[in-house]
N, C-alpha and C positions, 0 to 999 in steps of 0.2 A: 344347324351344325352338321358339317360333313365329316365323315370318317374315311380317310383315303390312305391306303398303305399303312394303316395302323396309326395315323396321325389325325388329331382333331383339328378342324379348320373352320373358323367362323369368319366369313369374308364378305366384303362388298367391293365391286370394282366395275365402274362404267367409264369408258374412255372420256377424258376431259371433264368428268364430273366428280368422281371420288374413288380412291383406292385405299383400302385398309384391310390387310390380311391378318386376322387375329389367330394366334396359336396358343390356345389355353394350356396345353401340356407343357409349353415352354415359358408361360407367363409373360409373353411378349407379343408385339405386333410388328409387322413389316409394313412400313408407311402408315400414316395416321389419317389420311383423307380429311374429312371434316370433323373427325373424332366422334365416331359412333359411341353411344352411351356406354356400352359394355367395354369399349376400349379403354375407358378411364381406369379400369382395374388391371390393366396390363402394366407391369412394373417397368418395362423397357420397350423402346421402339427403335427399329433400325430403318433409317431413312435412305431411300435409293437416290433421289434427286430433288431439285428444288421447285418443280412445277406445283402449282397451287393445289391441284386435285390430289396430290400425294402428301403434301406437308402443311396444308392450310390450317389444320386444327391443332398444331403442336403446342401453341401457347395456351389454348383452351384446355388441352390435356393436362398441362402442368398446373394451371389455375384450379381446375376442378379437383384434381387429386389433393391439392392443398386445402381446399374448402372442406373436403371429406375427411381430412386428418390422415391421409395416406402418406407413405414415405415419398420423398422426392423421386421422380422418375429418372431413368437413364436413357439418353438419346445417343444412338450411334450415327455419326454423320461423316460423309466423305471429307477428306482434308481440304478439297477445293471449295467446300461450302461452309467450313467451320466459322470463318470470320463473319460471313453474312448471317449465319444462324445466331451468333452472339449479338450482332447488331439488331436482329429481329426481336430477340428477348429483351434487350435493353430498351427498345422503342416501346414494347408493350408494358414494361415495368413503369415507364414514365406515364403511359396512358392509364394503366390500371392501378397505379399507386400500390403495387404489391411486389413481393420478392420473386414470385414465380420460381421457387426453388427447384433445381434440377441438376443432374450431372450430364455434362456434354462430353462425349468420348469421340475424338477424331480417330478414324480407322479407314484403311484402304486395302486394295488388293495386295496380297502377300502377307497380310497381318492376321493375327488370330487373337480373339478375346474369349476368355472362359465364360461360360454361362452356368447357371445352377444345374445341379444334377450331373456334373461331369461332361456337359456338352460344350462344343466349341463353335464360335461364330467366325466365319471367314468370308469377307467380301470378294467379289470378282468383278471385272470390268464389263459392263454392258455397253451397247452401242446405240446411243440415242443422240438427239440433236443438241442436248446439253449434257454436261458431265453426269454420268449415272453409274451406279454400281449395284449389282445384284448381291444377294447374300446366300450363303450355304450354312447349314447347321449339321455338325458332325457329332457322332458318338465317339467316345474314347474309352477303351476298356483295356484292362490288363489280362493277358492270356498266357497261361502256362506254356513255357517253351516245350517243344516236342520231346526233347531229351529227358524231361522230368515227368512225362506222363507215367502214371503208375507208381510214382515215388510216394512212400508213406507220408502222412501229414507231419509227423514229428521230425522226419528228415528234412522236409521242406522248410519247416520252422527253423531248424538248425542252420540251414543254408542261408536263410534270410538274415539271421542274427550275425552270420559271418560276412554279410555284405555281398553275397553272391546274387547276381541278377538272374532270377529264375522265370521271369515273365517278359513278354514283349508287349509293347503298346500297339493296340490294333484300333485304327480309326476307320470309320465308314460314314459316307454322306447320307444323312437321313432326308434332307430337304434342300431344295434350291429354289430361289425366287429371283426371277430376272429383273423385276421392275420393268419400266418401259424400255424397249430395245428393238433393234433390228435382228433379223434371223441369224446373222453371223455369230452371235453369241453361242449358238448351238454347236457350231463347228470349232470355235476357239476355246471353249471352256468344257473340259471333260466332265466336271461335276454336274453341269446342266444335263448331260446325257445319262449320267449314271446314278444320280441321287434317287433314293427310293421314291420320293414324291417330288415332281417338278411342278412348280406354279409359274406359268408363263403367259404373257399377253399374246393374244391374237386379235388385234383391233378390228380387222376387216375380213369379212367372211363370204363376200360374193362379188359379182362383177360391177356393182355400182361404184366401187373404188378399185382402180387397177393396182397391180403390184408396184408399178413405178410411182404412183401417187402415194401408196402406203409408205414406200421407202423414203419419199421426199419429206415425210413428217416424222421419220425415225421409228416407224412401227412395223408390225408383222402382218402380212396377208396370208390367209389360209392356204393359198396355192404354194407359198414358200414352205409351209409346214409339210404339205403333202410331198413335195419334192425331196424332203429329208426324212420321210417317215421311218426309214430303216435305221436311222441313227439313234433313235430313242430306246434306251435300255431300261427306262424307268418302270417301276411297278405300276405307278399311277401318274396321270397328268391332270392338273386342274388348269384349264384355260380360261383366261380372264380378260378384262379391259375391252370388251366389245363396244364398238361405237354405239352411241345412244340412238342412232337411226334404226337399229335392229330390234325386232321383237324376239321374245323367247322362242317362238315358233320358227322364225327365220334361222336362228342359230342352230336349233336342233336339226332342222331339215338340211342345212348346209353341211353340218358335221356328218350326218348319215350319208349324204349323197357324195361327198368329196373325200372323206378320209378312208384309207384302206382299212379293211376289217381288223387287221392285227394291231393297228393303232387306235381305231375307234373303240375297241373293247376296253381300252385302258383310260380313255379320256372322259373327264367330267367337265361340262361347261358351267361356268359360274353365271347364273341367270338372275341374281339379285339386281333389281333396278330395271329389268327388261320386261 
């Protein structure tokens, strides 16, 4: 379990093999991969795109929760994939002879869905070779307007009873997860640069694969990250989805050698599976 920017993350991500980012504090996962055992206990899953290494375990997740007597899960899915997802569950219902109870929520960029604890889920468009969307999680709090600072409590209560708006809604991005993407998402989406914790793929980390080759598959090369190092305002970055050709030592050495120090100090590589 990682603790990054005050957020607990239990994750596995190997390019082409499996990606599942579990967020225990939010009781949810981002992508489901093959459905790691602990992911069964996540009440909701936000799916970035339809590649098997990100969505392959979704029906198993629903079936296992049912077997354990847990509530039907909620799956957030992009509008462009919602019909295919319905068809997938219907096919497994015929195979499994079970209901596979779940809630399917279509959602896309520009839309907001409330999460438990006053949090907000907001997708954004990632740039991949199939339709893909990242997700951001925001806090939403009521903050007393400056003109009422120092006002006694009984007076504030009276103003509320009279219908006076004495607070402003203050939202802040706590986390952003890009899913599979090309580097352009960093420039296009402000939340990617400003979320307290950024979880982003960097599939290729040395010269065995060129930048052009990485881009042809819809992924990020470390050299593209280095070129944009000054854009990242995040408190912490969890970099994921490294190609299975790399060992943990390769990844550590590449990060130390290539990343500028001001970025390197905030970066954690996800080495599960390497």
